[in-house]
N, C-alpha and C positions, 0 to 999 in steps of 0.2 A: 842111258836108253836113247835110242836115233828113233828117227819117223819110222824107217823102215822094220823096226821091233812091230809097229804098230799097223802099219799100213802097206798094203800091197799095191802096185800099179791097177791091178784089176778091180783094186776096192776103190775106184775114184770114179766118181758120176756127174757129167757134164751136161749142165740145158736140163735139169729134172723140172717138170710142169708138176707143183703140187701149189693150192689155192690158199691153205691155210696151214697151221702148225700142228695140227693134228694130222693131216693128211702127209706131210713129209714126213712125219714121224714114223707114222705106219708102215710108209713107202721104205723108208731108209731100214727100219725095223726088219721088212722083206726082203728088201738086197741082201745085210747083211743073214738073215737066218740062211738065204738060199747059200753063199758062203762059208756058213760055218755048219751046214749039216743039219739044223736046227729048225723045228715050227716058228712060224712066224707068234704065237704065242707064247713061246718060251722068251721071247724079248720083249714086245710091244707094252704088256702091262708094267713093266719094270721102269720102262720109257717114261709110260704116264704119268706112274706114281711119284718118281723123281720130279717131273714136271710141276706137280701140285705142291712141293714144297719151297718153289721159286723159280721165276725162267733160269733157263742153261743162254739164255742169249748176255752175250758179255761185253757186246757194245759194239760200234763200228760196223754194223752190219753182218757180224758174225755171230754163232752159236756152236756150243758143244754140250748137244743133248749125252747124257753118259749114265750108265748104270751098272751097279753088281749083280751079275748072274750066276749062278749056283753053277754047278758042276764046268764053268768054262775053264778053259785051263790055261788061256795066256789072253792079255790086252787084245783086243781085235778094232780098228778105224775104219772108216768110211767115212771119204771124205764128199763133199757134194755141194758143186756148185749150183745155185738155182736158176729157172729161166729168169722167171718176177722176183723180186724182194717179196715178202711174205712179213704177216704181220706177228712177233712172236713174244712179244711182252719183254724186251731185252732191257737191259736196267737202262741203254741212254734211250730207250723208246724209238730209234730205227728200225725201219724196217730190214730181215735178216735176209742177206741172198748167198751166205758161207756158212757151211754145215759140217761140222767133223762128230760122226758119231764115237762115243765110244763107250768099248763094252768090256767091264774087268772082269775077273774072277774074285770072288765073293770074298774068298780067303784074305785075310788083313796082312797087309805087307807093304816095304817103301814102292815096288815095283808099281800099285796101283795110283799112288801119291807123283810119283816119275815121268808118268804116263801122261797124266791129267794134266802137270804142271808143265809137260814139253809142250801141250797140246794148246794149252793156254798162252805160252810164253810165244809161240809161231802167231796165233791167231789175237795176240793186240798189236804185232809189228806192223805199222802203217804200210813199211813198204813191203812185205809179204803180204798184206791185204792187197794191195795195188797188182801186184805181179801176178796172183790169183785171180782176182777180177779181169786183167788183159789175155790170161790163159786161155786159149780156144779149144782145148781139148783134152783130154784127157792126162794125154803124155806130159802135156806143159803144165797142170795144175800137179802131176807126181815131179815134174821137173821143179818146181819153185818148193814145193815141201823138202822134198832131200835135200835140195842147196841150204835152205833156210835154215835147217837142223842140225846141219854144219856147221854155221856163224854162231 
């Protein structure tokens, strides 16, 4: 699996202005709903429910909110670089400024684990995080993610 299986250049978002975790999750769910042709209420509750089990803030300012959605046919990703870091209850207590929303089909197969593992591997790499934070626009973010997933 490669990042282009999950993320398209049009699903990269830069300078997202959200003041808290709930707002950023709702904004990301809304943008994902538009991309997928779904109602936001078909996505947002699943993200909130997943966060109730524990934060998806993986540390070093990154988070991977994710959810299993019924009727979703393929994994879908949305990458967001926040305008300002926000509190996300991350495992290292650091504020989050890089968020990769991952929506996965509810059916059980290795594709779900592969998708989540790929994103987690990328967002745990300090060099990738540094390059993402230095990127100024959606094309820059996309380039970093695409290049990193090939190495």
